[in-house]
C-alpha positions as CSV (number, residue, x, y, z in Angstrom):
1,M,192.4,52.0,50.2
2,L,190.0,49.4,51.6
3,G,189.6,51.6,54.7
4,L,188.6,54.6,52.6
5,T,186.2,52.7,50.5
6,L,184.5,51.2,53.6
7,A,184.3,54.6,55.3
8,N,182.6,56.1,52.2
9,L,180.1,53.2,52.1
10,I,179.2,53.7,55.8
11,H,179.1,57.5,55.5
12,C,176.9,57.6,52.3
13,F,174.4,54.8,53.1
14,D,172.1,53.8,55.9
15,L,172.4,50.0,56.1
16,Q,169.1,48.3,56.9
17,L,167.8,44.8,57.1
18,P,165.5,43.6,54.3
19,H,161.7,44.3,54.7
20,G,160.1,42.0,57.2
21,Q,163.3,41.0,59.0
22,S,164.3,42.3,62.4
23,S,167.4,42.0,64.5
24,D,165.4,39.8,66.9
25,T,164.8,37.1,64.2
26,M,168.2,37.2,62.6
27,N,170.1,33.9,62.5
28,M,173.3,34.3,64.6
29,E,174.6,30.7,64.3
30,E,178.3,30.2,63.6
31,R,180.2,27.6,61.6
32,K,183.0,25.8,63.3
33,G,186.5,26.4,62.1
34,I,189.6,28.4,62.7
35,T,187.6,31.7,62.4
36,S,184.0,32.4,63.5
37,N,182.0,32.7,60.3
38,K,178.2,33.0,60.3
39,A,176.3,29.9,59.1
40,V,173.8,32.2,57.2
41,P,175.3,35.4,55.8
42,T,173.5,38.6,56.7
43,T,171.8,40.5,53.9
44,I,171.6,44.3,54.1
45,V,169.8,46.9,52.0
46,P,171.8,50.1,51.4
47,K,169.6,53.3,51.4
48,P,171.3,56.5,50.2
49,R,171.6,59.2,52.9
50,F,172.0,62.0,50.3
51,P,170.4,62.6,46.9
52,M,172.4,60.7,44.2
53,D,173.3,64.0,42.5
54,F,175.1,65.0,45.7
55,L,177.2,61.8,45.5
56,R,178.2,62.2,41.9
57,V,181.9,62.9,41.3
58,T,182.8,65.5,38.7
59,S,186.2,66.1,37.2
60,H,187.4,69.5,36.2
């Protein structure tokens, strides 16, 4: 179920960085630990690819 939800999110939205931030200035530092987590989480802004009426689910 998680895979389907993630696929719909990626398909229906363009994921962009916040205004004024570029990929060149993004902080890519990592925290030390068993897994590699980012020290500063990345913030994204979802922009709909389709009109919101198109994305509305209707039941019959």
